[in-house]
All heavy atoms as TSV, in Angstrom:
chain	resi	resn	atom	element	x	y	z
A	1	MET	N	N	15.843	-32.101	-3.193
A	1	MET	CA	C	15.920	-31.030	-2.220
A	1	MET	C	C	14.543	-30.411	-1.982
A	1	MET	O	O	13.744	-30.332	-2.896
A	1	MET	CB	C	16.855	-29.938	-2.720
A	1	MET	CG	C	18.291	-30.311	-2.703
A	1	MET	SD	S	19.260	-28.892	-3.169
A	1	MET	CE	C	20.799	-29.673	-3.385
A	2	ASP	N	N	14.379	-29.979	-0.779
A	2	ASP	CA	C	13.110	-29.362	-0.419
A	2	ASP	C	C	13.224	-27.848	-0.591
A	2	ASP	O	O	13.915	-27.182	0.187
A	2	ASP	CB	C	12.766	-29.709	1.040
A	2	ASP	CG	C	11.380	-29.236	1.418
A	2	ASP	OD1	O	10.511	-29.193	0.525
A	2	ASP	OD2	O	11.191	-28.915	2.589
A	3	LYS	N	N	12.612	-27.331	-1.631
A	3	LYS	CA	C	12.680	-25.893	-1.909
A	3	LYS	C	C	11.551	-25.168	-1.178
A	3	LYS	O	O	10.405	-25.567	-1.255
A	3	LYS	CB	C	12.577	-25.633	-3.402
A	3	LYS	CG	C	12.759	-24.167	-3.751
A	3	LYS	CD	C	12.683	-23.935	-5.229
A	3	LYS	CE	C	12.828	-22.443	-5.465
A	3	LYS	NZ	N	12.583	-22.089	-6.852
A	4	LYS	N	N	11.915	-24.097	-0.447
A	4	LYS	CA	C	10.913	-23.310	0.253
A	4	LYS	C	C	10.132	-22.464	-0.749
A	4	LYS	O	O	10.673	-22.081	-1.783
A	4	LYS	CB	C	11.584	-22.356	1.254
A	4	LYS	CG	C	12.185	-23.055	2.440
A	4	LYS	CD	C	12.719	-22.017	3.403
A	4	LYS	CE	C	13.283	-22.663	4.638
A	4	LYS	NZ	N	13.799	-21.689	5.572
A	5	PRO	N	N	8.876	-22.170	-0.433
A	5	PRO	CA	C	8.149	-21.228	-1.277
A	5	PRO	C	C	8.843	-19.863	-1.312
A	5	PRO	O	O	9.602	-19.526	-0.386
A	5	PRO	CB	C	6.778	-21.118	-0.611
A	5	PRO	CG	C	6.639	-22.352	0.214
A	5	PRO	CD	C	8.043	-22.721	0.620
A	6	GLU	N	N	8.571	-19.113	-2.345
A	6	GLU	CA	C	9.258	-17.834	-2.532
A	6	GLU	C	C	9.044	-16.876	-1.369
A	6	GLU	O	O	9.902	-16.102	-1.019
A	6	GLU	CB	C	8.776	-17.185	-3.833
A	6	GLU	CG	C	9.529	-15.942	-4.185
A	6	GLU	CD	C	9.063	-15.348	-5.491
A	6	GLU	OE1	O	8.469	-16.080	-6.310
A	6	GLU	OE2	O	9.287	-14.163	-5.689
A	7	PHE	N	N	7.873	-16.933	-0.708
A	7	PHE	CA	C	7.602	-15.967	0.352
A	7	PHE	C	C	8.186	-16.385	1.690
A	7	PHE	O	O	8.008	-15.695	2.669
A	7	PHE	CB	C	6.092	-15.688	0.479
A	7	PHE	CG	C	5.256	-16.869	0.832
A	7	PHE	CD1	C	5.053	-17.204	2.139
A	7	PHE	CD2	C	4.663	-17.633	-0.147
A	7	PHE	CE1	C	4.282	-18.282	2.477
A	7	PHE	CE2	C	3.879	-18.705	0.175
A	7	PHE	CZ	C	3.690	-19.043	1.503
A	8	GLU	N	N	8.948	-17.487	1.771
A	8	GLU	CA	C	9.561	-17.884	3.032
A	8	GLU	C	C	11.070	-17.648	3.044
A	8	GLU	O	O	11.748	-18.068	3.968
A	8	GLU	CB	C	9.275	-19.357	3.313
A	8	GLU	CG	C	7.827	-19.623	3.684
A	8	GLU	CD	C	7.588	-21.066	4.072
A	8	GLU	OE1	O	8.566	-21.799	4.264
A	8	GLU	OE2	O	6.422	-21.454	4.165
A	9	GLN	N	N	11.612	-17.005	2.051
A	9	GLN	CA	C	13.035	-16.709	2.033
A	9	GLN	C	C	13.312	-15.492	2.905
A	9	GLN	O	O	12.396	-14.773	3.291
A	9	GLN	CB	C	13.502	-16.468	0.603
A	9	GLN	CG	C	13.332	-17.692	-0.273
A	9	GLN	CD	C	13.621	-17.401	-1.727
A	9	GLN	OE1	O	13.905	-16.273	-2.080
A	9	GLN	NE2	N	13.546	-18.406	-2.553
A	10	ASN	N	N	14.582	-15.255	3.232
A	10	ASN	CA	C	14.952	-14.116	4.081
A	10	ASN	C	C	14.843	-12.825	3.304
A	10	ASN	O	O	15.649	-12.530	2.424
A	10	ASN	CB	C	16.379	-14.290	4.610
A	10	ASN	CG	C	16.463	-15.368	5.648
A	10	ASN	OD1	O	15.473	-15.671	6.311
A	10	ASN	ND2	N	17.629	-15.941	5.805
A	11	ARG	N	N	13.807	-12.033	3.608
A	11	ARG	CA	C	13.588	-10.737	2.977
A	11	ARG	C	C	12.889	-9.836	3.972
A	11	ARG	O	O	12.526	-10.247	5.062
A	11	ARG	CB	C	12.730	-10.889	1.726
A	11	ARG	CG	C	13.430	-11.524	0.563
A	11	ARG	CD	C	12.567	-11.463	-0.623
A	11	ARG	NE	N	11.501	-12.425	-0.420
A	11	ARG	CZ	C	10.693	-12.820	-1.388
A	11	ARG	NH1	N	10.797	-12.317	-2.571
A	11	ARG	NH2	N	9.762	-13.706	-1.151
A	12	SER	N	N	12.652	-8.615	3.545
A	12	SER	CA	C	11.940	-7.684	4.402
A	12	SER	C	C	10.460	-8.080	4.484
A	12	SER	O	O	9.968	-8.866	3.685
A	12	SER	CB	C	12.065	-6.252	3.883
A	12	SER	OG	O	11.319	-6.103	2.708
A	13	LEU	N	N	9.775	-7.496	5.418
A	13	LEU	CA	C	8.367	-7.812	5.612
A	13	LEU	C	C	7.529	-7.418	4.398
A	13	LEU	O	O	6.668	-8.171	3.955
A	13	LEU	CB	C	7.844	-7.092	6.861
A	13	LEU	CG	C	6.370	-7.310	7.180
A	13	LEU	CD1	C	6.105	-8.763	7.512
A	13	LEU	CD2	C	5.939	-6.398	8.306
A	14	LEU	N	N	7.792	-6.248	3.844
A	14	LEU	CA	C	7.020	-5.794	2.685
A	14	LEU	C	C	7.287	-6.655	1.452
A	14	LEU	O	O	6.360	-6.964	0.694
A	14	LEU	CB	C	7.325	-4.333	2.389
A	14	LEU	CG	C	6.829	-3.335	3.432
A	14	LEU	CD1	C	7.241	-1.919	3.046
A	14	LEU	CD2	C	5.324	-3.433	3.587
A	15	ALA	N	N	8.522	-7.045	1.234
A	15	ALA	CA	C	8.845	-7.903	0.103
A	15	ALA	C	C	8.191	-9.276	0.289
A	15	ALA	O	O	7.687	-9.872	-0.670
A	15	ALA	CB	C	10.351	-8.046	-0.056
A	16	ASP	N	N	8.201	-9.770	1.519
A	16	ASP	CA	C	7.583	-11.053	1.814
A	16	ASP	C	C	6.068	-10.981	1.598
A	16	ASP	O	O	5.468	-11.903	1.031
A	16	ASP	CB	C	7.906	-11.452	3.240
A	16	ASP	CG	C	7.642	-12.910	3.522
A	16	ASP	OD1	O	7.698	-13.711	2.573
A	16	ASP	OD2	O	7.399	-13.231	4.692
A	17	LEU	N	N	5.451	-9.903	2.033
A	17	LEU	CA	C	4.007	-9.736	1.847
A	17	LEU	C	C	3.665	-9.627	0.361
A	17	LEU	O	O	2.690	-10.223	-0.089
A	17	LEU	CB	C	3.531	-8.494	2.593
A	17	LEU	CG	C	2.041	-8.194	2.513
A	17	LEU	CD1	C	1.237	-9.318	3.136
A	17	LEU	CD2	C	1.736	-6.875	3.189
A	18	GLY	N	N	4.465	-8.879	-0.391
A	18	GLY	CA	C	4.235	-8.761	-1.829
A	18	GLY	C	C	4.360	-10.093	-2.543
A	18	GLY	O	O	3.565	-10.420	-3.424
A	19	ALA	N	N	5.342	-10.892	-2.154
A	19	ALA	CA	C	5.504	-12.214	-2.776
A	19	ALA	C	C	4.331	-13.127	-2.406
A	19	ALA	O	O	3.863	-13.902	-3.239
A	19	ALA	CB	C	6.821	-12.839	-2.313
A	20	PHE	N	N	3.862	-13.020	-1.193
A	20	PHE	CA	C	2.702	-13.816	-0.776
A	20	PHE	C	C	1.465	-13.440	-1.579
A	20	PHE	O	O	0.742	-14.321	-2.068
A	20	PHE	CB	C	2.419	-13.612	0.717
A	20	PHE	CG	C	1.123	-14.213	1.172
A	20	PHE	CD1	C	1.024	-15.574	1.392
A	20	PHE	CD2	C	0.015	-13.426	1.364
A	20	PHE	CE1	C	-0.173	-16.139	1.811
A	20	PHE	CE2	C	-1.192	-13.976	1.779
A	20	PHE	CZ	C	-1.279	-15.341	1.997
A	21	LEU	N	N	1.222	-12.143	-1.749
A	21	LEU	CA	C	0.055	-11.694	-2.509
A	21	LEU	C	C	0.153	-12.136	-3.974
A	21	LEU	O	O	-0.846	-12.549	-4.558
A	21	LEU	CB	C	-0.075	-10.180	-2.417
A	21	LEU	CG	C	-0.400	-9.608	-1.044
A	21	LEU	CD1	C	-0.390	-8.089	-1.078
A	21	LEU	CD2	C	-1.735	-10.105	-0.551
A	22	ALA	N	N	1.337	-12.064	-4.537
A	22	ALA	CA	C	1.506	-12.455	-5.944
A	22	ALA	C	C	1.362	-13.964	-6.127
A	22	ALA	O	O	0.726	-14.412	-7.093
A	22	ALA	CB	C	2.870	-11.999	-6.441
A	23	GLU	N	N	1.944	-14.720	-5.213
A	23	GLU	CA	C	1.904	-16.183	-5.371
A	23	GLU	C	C	0.511	-16.747	-5.163
A	23	GLU	O	O	0.105	-17.683	-5.827
A	23	GLU	CB	C	2.873	-16.830	-4.379
A	23	GLU	CG	C	3.000	-18.311	-4.566
A	23	GLU	CD	C	4.124	-18.901	-3.747
A	23	GLU	OE1	O	5.180	-18.259	-3.641
A	23	GLU	OE2	O	3.939	-19.994	-3.205
A	24	ASN	N	N	-0.247	-16.139	-4.265
A	24	ASN	CA	C	-1.579	-16.674	-3.939
A	24	ASN	C	C	-2.711	-15.886	-4.587
A	24	ASN	O	O	-3.878	-16.154	-4.302
A	24	ASN	CB	C	-1.771	-16.697	-2.421
A	24	ASN	CG	C	-0.843	-17.687	-1.774
A	24	ASN	OD1	O	-0.814	-18.854	-2.149
A	24	ASN	ND2	N	-0.053	-17.225	-0.819
A	25	LYS	N	N	-2.364	-14.926	-5.432
A	25	LYS	CA	C	-3.361	-14.129	-6.176
A	25	LYS	C	C	-4.383	-13.471	-5.234
A	25	LYS	O	O	-5.582	-13.506	-5.459
A	25	LYS	CB	C	-4.103	-15.007	-7.190
A	25	LYS	CG	C	-3.216	-15.748	-8.143
A	25	LYS	CD	C	-2.565	-14.834	-9.130
A	25	LYS	CE	C	-1.887	-15.598	-10.246
A	25	LYS	NZ	N	-0.489	-15.838	-10.053
A	26	LYS	N	N	-3.885	-12.866	-4.171
A	26	LYS	CA	C	-4.747	-12.191	-3.185
A	26	LYS	C	C	-4.700	-10.670	-3.396
A	26	LYS	O	O	-4.513	-9.902	-2.452
A	26	LYS	CB	C	-4.280	-12.524	-1.757
A	26	LYS	CG	C	-4.261	-13.981	-1.428
A	26	LYS	CD	C	-5.663	-14.514	-1.250
A	26	LYS	CE	C	-5.598	-15.958	-0.795
A	26	LYS	NZ	N	-6.897	-16.574	-0.712
A	27	TRP	N	N	-4.897	-10.236	-4.616
A	27	TRP	CA	C	-4.789	-8.817	-4.943
A	27	TRP	C	C	-5.855	-7.979	-4.247
A	27	TRP	O	O	-5.684	-6.790	-4.051
A	27	TRP	CB	C	-4.861	-8.607	-6.434
A	27	TRP	CG	C	-3.782	-9.331	-7.174
A	27	TRP	CD1	C	-3.934	-10.324	-8.077
A	27	TRP	CD2	C	-2.365	-9.118	-7.061
A	27	TRP	NE1	N	-2.715	-10.759	-8.518
A	27	TRP	CE2	C	-1.732	-10.039	-7.921
A	27	TRP	CE3	C	-1.581	-8.257	-6.292
A	27	TRP	CZ2	C	-0.359	-10.103	-8.047
A	27	TRP	CZ3	C	-0.210	-8.334	-6.426
A	27	TRP	CH2	C	0.386	-9.239	-7.290
A	28	TRP	N	N	-6.976	-8.580	-3.853
A	28	TRP	CA	C	-8.043	-7.832	-3.201
A	28	TRP	C	C	-7.638	-7.383	-1.802
A	28	TRP	O	O	-8.300	-6.539	-1.216
A	28	TRP	CB	C	-9.324	-8.690	-3.144
A	28	TRP	CG	C	-9.104	-10.007	-2.483
A	28	TRP	CD1	C	-8.750	-11.179	-3.074
A	28	TRP	CD2	C	-9.251	-10.301	-1.083
A	28	TRP	NE1	N	-8.654	-12.175	-2.139
A	28	TRP	CE2	C	-8.959	-11.665	-0.910
A	28	TRP	CE3	C	-9.595	-9.538	0.023
A	28	TRP	CZ2	C	-8.988	-12.284	0.322
A	28	TRP	CZ3	C	-9.623	-10.156	1.257
A	28	TRP	CH2	C	-9.326	-11.509	1.409
A	29	LEU	N	N	-6.554	-7.918	-1.251
A	29	LEU	CA	C	-6.085	-7.504	0.067
A	29	LEU	C	C	-5.353	-6.166	0.046
A	29	LEU	O	O	-5.233	-5.514	1.082
A	29	LEU	CB	C	-5.147	-8.566	0.664
A	29	LEU	CG	C	-5.810	-9.817	1.205
A	29	LEU	CD1	C	-4.746	-10.826	1.600
A	29	LEU	CD2	C	-6.684	-9.490	2.384
A	30	ILE	N	N	-4.876	-5.745	-1.113
A	30	ILE	CA	C	-4.077	-4.518	-1.207
A	30	ILE	C	C	-4.847	-3.294	-0.729
A	30	ILE	O	O	-4.325	-2.510	0.080
A	30	ILE	CB	C	-3.497	-4.343	-2.624
A	30	ILE	CG1	C	-2.460	-5.433	-2.872
A	30	ILE	CG2	C	-2.877	-2.958	-2.807
A	30	ILE	CD1	C	-1.901	-5.448	-4.265
A	31	PRO	N	N	-6.074	-3.034	-1.176
A	31	PRO	CA	C	-6.796	-1.853	-0.667
A	31	PRO	C	C	-7.055	-1.899	0.836
A	31	PRO	O	O	-6.990	-0.875	1.519
A	31	PRO	CB	C	-8.127	-1.854	-1.430
A	31	PRO	CG	C	-7.904	-2.722	-2.599
A	31	PRO	CD	C	-6.851	-3.696	-2.237
A	32	ILE	N	N	-7.301	-3.092	1.376
A	32	ILE	CA	C	-7.504	-3.222	2.814
A	32	ILE	C	C	-6.227	-2.890	3.582
A	32	ILE	O	O	-6.261	-2.152	4.573
A	32	ILE	CB	C	-7.991	-4.654	3.150
A	32	ILE	CG1	C	-9.331	-4.920	2.494
A	32	ILE	CG2	C	-8.069	-4.862	4.651
A	32	ILE	CD1	C	-9.794	-6.359	2.559
A	33	LEU	N	N	-5.104	-3.396	3.117
A	33	LEU	CA	C	-3.833	-3.141	3.774
A	33	LEU	C	C	-3.438	-1.679	3.680
A	33	LEU	O	O	-2.899	-1.097	4.635
A	33	LEU	CB	C	-2.747	-4.040	3.188
A	33	LEU	CG	C	-2.927	-5.533	3.442
A	33	LEU	CD1	C	-1.865	-6.328	2.678
A	33	LEU	CD2	C	-2.898	-5.841	4.915
A	34	LEU	N	N	-3.693	-1.058	2.530
A	34	LEU	CA	C	-3.374	0.370	2.384
A	34	LEU	C	C	-4.238	1.228	3.297
A	34	LEU	O	O	-3.756	2.197	3.902
A	34	LEU	CB	C	-3.552	0.809	0.922
A	34	LEU	CG	C	-2.502	0.277	-0.044
A	34	LEU	CD1	C	-2.846	0.700	-1.475
A	34	LEU	CD2	C	-1.129	0.757	0.331
A	35	THR	N	N	-5.509	0.870	3.445
A	35	THR	CA	C	-6.400	1.614	4.341
A	35	THR	C	C	-5.939	1.465	5.790
A	35	THR	O	O	-5.900	2.454	6.532
A	35	THR	CB	C	-7.845	1.119	4.193
A	35	THR	OG1	O	-8.227	1.251	2.827
A	35	THR	CG2	C	-8.785	1.886	5.077
A	36	LEU	N	N	-5.574	0.260	6.188
A	36	LEU	CA	C	-5.066	0.046	7.544
A	36	LEU	C	C	-3.781	0.816	7.791
A	36	LEU	O	O	-3.579	1.381	8.878
A	36	LEU	CB	C	-4.862	-1.440	7.806
A	36	LEU	CG	C	-6.110	-2.269	8.018
A	36	LEU	CD1	C	-5.763	-3.747	8.112
A	36	LEU	CD2	C	-6.842	-1.818	9.272
A	37	ALA	N	N	-2.896	0.851	6.796
A	37	ALA	CA	C	-1.657	1.608	6.939
A	37	ALA	C	C	-1.919	3.112	7.079
A	37	ALA	O	O	-1.293	3.785	7.897
A	37	ALA	CB	C	-0.736	1.339	5.753
A	38	LEU	N	N	-2.868	3.622	6.300
A	38	LEU	CA	C	-3.217	5.035	6.383
A	38	LEU	C	C	-3.813	5.384	7.736
A	38	LEU	O	O	-3.463	6.416	8.334
A	38	LEU	CB	C	-4.190	5.407	5.271
A	38	LEU	CG	C	-4.651	6.868	5.238
A	38	LEU	CD1	C	-3.465	7.788	4.967
A	38	LEU	CD2	C	-5.716	7.053	4.174
A	39	VAL	N	N	-4.686	4.537	8.256
A	39	VAL	CA	C	-5.258	4.771	9.578
A	39	VAL	C	C	-4.163	4.729	10.640
A	39	VAL	O	O	-4.145	5.540	11.566
A	39	VAL	CB	C	-6.379	3.753	9.876
A	39	VAL	CG1	C	-6.797	3.788	11.334
A	39	VAL	CG2	C	-7.569	3.997	8.975
A	40	GLY	N	N	-3.232	3.791	10.504
A	40	GLY	CA	C	-2.120	3.708	11.440
A	40	GLY	C	C	-1.245	4.963	11.440
A	40	GLY	O	O	-0.843	5.458	12.496
A	41	VAL	N	N	-0.988	5.486	10.251
A	41	VAL	CA	C	-0.202	6.730	10.146
A	41	VAL	C	C	-0.944	7.887	10.794
A	41	VAL	O	O	-0.349	8.701	11.516
A	41	VAL	CB	C	0.139	7.031	8.673
A	41	VAL	CG1	C	0.676	8.435	8.494
A	41	VAL	CG2	C	1.139	6.013	8.150
A	42	LEU	N	N	-2.247	7.970	10.578
A	42	LEU	CA	C	-3.033	9.046	11.190
A	42	LEU	C	C	-3.064	8.928	12.704
A	42	LEU	O	O	-3.017	9.950	13.412
A	42	LEU	CB	C	-4.462	9.054	10.631
A	42	LEU	CG	C	-4.619	9.540	9.207
A	42	LEU	CD1	C	-6.063	9.387	8.745
A	42	LEU	CD2	C	-4.168	10.985	9.072
A	43	VAL	N	N	-3.111	7.720	13.226
A	43	VAL	CA	C	-3.094	7.524	14.681
A	43	VAL	C	C	-1.764	7.958	15.259
A	43	VAL	O	O	-1.703	8.641	16.293
A	43	VAL	CB	C	-3.416	6.054	15.028
A	43	VAL	CG1	C	-3.104	5.748	16.482
A	43	VAL	CG2	C	-4.874	5.742	14.731
A	44	VAL	N	N	-0.687	7.569	14.596
A	44	VAL	CA	C	0.644	7.951	15.087
A	44	VAL	C	C	0.833	9.462	15.028
A	44	VAL	O	O	1.308	10.076	15.974
A	44	VAL	CB	C	1.748	7.229	14.285
A	44	VAL	CG1	C	3.124	7.807	14.572
A	44	VAL	CG2	C	1.718	5.744	14.591
A	45	LEU	N	N	0.434	10.080	13.916
A	45	LEU	CA	C	0.584	11.524	13.778
A	45	LEU	C	C	-0.377	12.286	14.681
A	45	LEU	O	O	-0.136	13.451	14.997
A	45	LEU	CB	C	0.375	11.955	12.323
A	45	LEU	CG	C	1.478	11.542	11.362
A	45	LEU	CD1	C	1.115	11.963	9.948
A	45	LEU	CD2	C	2.811	12.121	11.768
A	46	GLY	N	N	-1.452	11.640	15.122
A	46	GLY	CA	C	-2.410	12.294	16.016
A	46	GLY	C	C	-1.814	12.600	17.379
A	46	GLY	O	O	-2.304	13.473	18.087
A	47	GLY	N	N	-0.764	11.918	17.760
A	47	GLY	CA	C	-0.117	12.153	19.038
A	47	GLY	C	C	1.090	13.060	18.941
A	47	GLY	O	O	1.818	13.216	19.916
A	48	THR	N	N	1.316	13.679	17.807
A	48	THR	CA	C	2.489	14.540	17.636
A	48	THR	C	C	2.037	15.986	17.453
A	48	THR	O	O	0.873	16.311	17.587
A	48	THR	CB	C	3.293	14.100	16.387
A	48	THR	OG1	O	2.505	14.310	15.230
A	48	THR	CG2	C	3.720	12.656	16.475
A	49	ALA	N	N	2.987	16.848	17.137
A	49	ALA	CA	C	2.671	18.252	16.921
A	49	ALA	C	C	1.884	18.472	15.637
A	49	ALA	O	O	1.353	19.558	15.422
A	49	ALA	CB	C	3.973	19.061	16.860
A	50	ALA	N	N	1.784	17.464	14.795
A	50	ALA	CA	C	1.030	17.593	13.546
A	50	ALA	C	C	-0.476	17.391	13.758
A	50	ALA	O	O	-1.243	17.545	12.826
A	50	ALA	CB	C	1.540	16.568	12.528
A	51	ALA	N	N	-0.878	17.064	14.982
A	51	ALA	CA	C	-2.297	16.766	15.256
A	51	ALA	C	C	-3.243	17.886	14.865
A	51	ALA	O	O	-4.279	17.619	14.260
A	51	ALA	CB	C	-2.466	16.367	16.713
A	52	PRO	N	N	-2.970	19.147	15.183
A	52	PRO	CA	C	-3.923	20.206	14.821
A	52	PRO	C	C	-4.125	20.306	13.296
A	52	PRO	O	O	-5.229	20.644	12.840
A	52	PRO	CB	C	-3.289	21.488	15.331
A	52	PRO	CG	C	-2.385	21.041	16.437
A	52	PRO	CD	C	-1.897	19.689	16.031
A	53	PHE	N	N	-3.112	19.982	12.528
A	53	PHE	CA	C	-3.236	20.042	11.069
A	53	PHE	C	C	-4.044	18.849	10.539
A	53	PHE	O	O	-4.748	18.985	9.545
A	53	PHE	CB	C	-1.858	20.080	10.414
A	53	PHE	CG	C	-1.043	21.255	10.882
A	53	PHE	CD1	C	0.043	21.075	11.722
A	53	PHE	CD2	C	-1.377	22.537	10.504
A	53	PHE	CE1	C	0.788	22.148	12.151
A	53	PHE	CE2	C	-0.641	23.634	10.922
A	53	PHE	CZ	C	0.454	23.421	11.756
A	54	ILE	N	N	-3.940	17.724	11.190
A	54	ILE	CA	C	-4.695	16.534	10.776
A	54	ILE	C	C	-6.166	16.726	11.096
A	54	ILE	O	O	-7.035	16.393	10.298
A	54	ILE	CB	C	-4.147	15.277	11.457
A	54	ILE	CG1	C	-2.748	14.997	10.955
A	54	ILE	CG2	C	-5.048	14.085	11.189
A	54	ILE	CD1	C	-2.028	13.893	11.680
A	55	TYR	N	N	-6.480	17.285	12.276
A	55	TYR	CA	C	-7.859	17.442	12.682
A	55	TYR	C	C	-8.618	18.430	11.780
A	55	TYR	O	O	-9.823	18.317	11.622
A	55	TYR	CB	C	-7.950	17.884	14.130
A	55	TYR	CG	C	-7.449	16.838	15.093
A	55	TYR	CD1	C	-6.655	17.176	16.192
A	55	TYR	CD2	C	-7.752	15.492	14.916
A	55	TYR	CE1	C	-6.188	16.227	17.060
A	55	TYR	CE2	C	-7.304	14.538	15.781
A	55	TYR	CZ	C	-6.529	14.908	16.848
A	55	TYR	OH	O	-6.066	13.955	17.712
A	56	THR	N	N	-7.918	19.350	11.166
A	56	THR	CA	C	-8.591	20.291	10.269
A	56	THR	C	C	-9.004	19.629	8.960
A	56	THR	O	O	-9.863	20.163	8.243
A	56	THR	CB	C	-7.698	21.501	9.963
A	56	THR	OG1	O	-6.483	21.050	9.357
A	56	THR	CG2	C	-7.369	22.271	11.217
A	57	LEU	N	N	-8.425	18.462	8.623
A	57	LEU	CA	C	-8.805	17.749	7.416
A	57	LEU	C	C	-10.187	17.137	7.544
A	57	LEU	O	O	-10.879	16.909	6.571
A	57	LEU	CB	C	-7.782	16.644	7.110
A	57	LEU	CG	C	-6.372	17.101	6.754
A	57	LEU	CD1	C	-5.482	15.891	6.589
A	57	LEU	CD2	C	-6.393	17.939	5.494
A	58	PHE	N	N	-10.597	16.850	8.771
A	58	PHE	CA	C	-11.872	16.181	9.012
A	58	PHE	C	C	-12.821	17.166	9.616
A	58	PHE	O	O	-13.889	17.078	9.858
A	58	PHE	CB	C	-11.701	14.961	9.897
A	58	PHE	CG	C	-10.741	13.967	9.323
A	58	PHE	CD1	C	-9.456	13.843	9.810
A	58	PHE	CD2	C	-11.123	13.147	8.269
A	58	PHE	CE1	C	-8.582	12.934	9.283
A	58	PHE	CE2	C	-10.262	12.229	7.738
A	58	PHE	CZ	C	-8.991	12.107	8.249
Protein backbone atom coordinates (compact mmCIF):
# COMPACT_ATOMS: atom_id res chain seq x y z
CA MET A 1 0.00 0.00 0.00
CA ASP A 2 1.05 3.51 -0.70
CA LYS A 3 1.06 5.39 2.60
CA LYS A 4 0.80 9.18 2.41
CA PRO A 5 3.21 11.29 4.44
CA GLU A 6 1.84 12.44 7.77
CA PHE A 7 1.37 16.03 6.59
CA GLU A 8 -0.93 15.04 3.69
CA GLN A 9 -3.74 13.57 5.77
CA ASN A 10 -7.05 15.41 6.28
CA ARG A 11 -6.40 17.90 9.08
CA SER A 12 -6.57 21.59 9.76
CA LEU A 13 -4.07 23.96 8.18
CA LEU A 14 -2.22 24.58 11.44
CA ALA A 15 -1.95 20.87 12.26
CA ASP A 16 -0.73 20.20 8.74
CA LEU A 17 1.86 22.97 8.97
CA GLY A 18 3.05 21.69 12.36
CA ALA A 19 3.44 18.16 11.00
CA PHE A 20 5.36 19.50 8.01
CA LEU A 21 7.74 21.46 10.24
CA ALA A 22 8.30 18.47 12.51
CA GLU A 23 8.81 15.96 9.72
CA ASN A 24 11.24 18.13 7.76
CA LYS A 25 13.00 19.70 10.77
CA LYS A 26 12.23 23.25 9.61
CA TRP A 27 12.07 24.74 13.11
CA TRP A 28 13.72 27.97 11.93
CA LEU A 29 10.49 28.84 10.06
CA ILE A 30 8.50 29.24 13.30
CA PRO A 31 9.75 32.76 14.19
CA ILE A 32 9.18 33.92 10.61
CA LEU A 33 5.62 32.57 10.57
CA LEU A 34 4.83 34.07 13.97
CA THR A 35 6.12 37.47 12.84
CA LEU A 36 4.01 37.31 9.67
CA ALA A 37 0.95 36.32 11.71
CA LEU A 38 1.51 39.24 14.12
CA VAL A 39 1.85 41.71 11.24
CA GLY A 40 -1.33 40.28 9.69
CA VAL A 41 -3.24 40.74 12.95
CA LEU A 42 -2.02 44.34 13.23
CA VAL A 43 -3.09 45.07 9.65
CA VAL A 44 -6.56 43.63 10.25
CA LEU A 45 -6.97 45.50 13.55
CA GLY A 46 -5.69 48.69 11.91
CA GLY A 47 -8.95 48.93 9.97
CA THR A 48 -11.21 48.54 13.01
CA ALA A 49 -12.14 50.66 16.00
CA ALA A 50 -9.03 49.36 17.77
CA ALA A 51 -6.77 51.36 15.42
CA PRO A 52 -6.22 54.36 17.72
CA PHE A 53 -5.05 52.02 20.49
CA ILE A 54 -2.65 50.19 18.16
CA TYR A 55 -1.12 53.41 16.83
CA THR A 56 -0.26 54.55 20.35
CA LEU A 57 1.97 51.46 20.75
CA PHE A 58 4.29 52.76 18.04
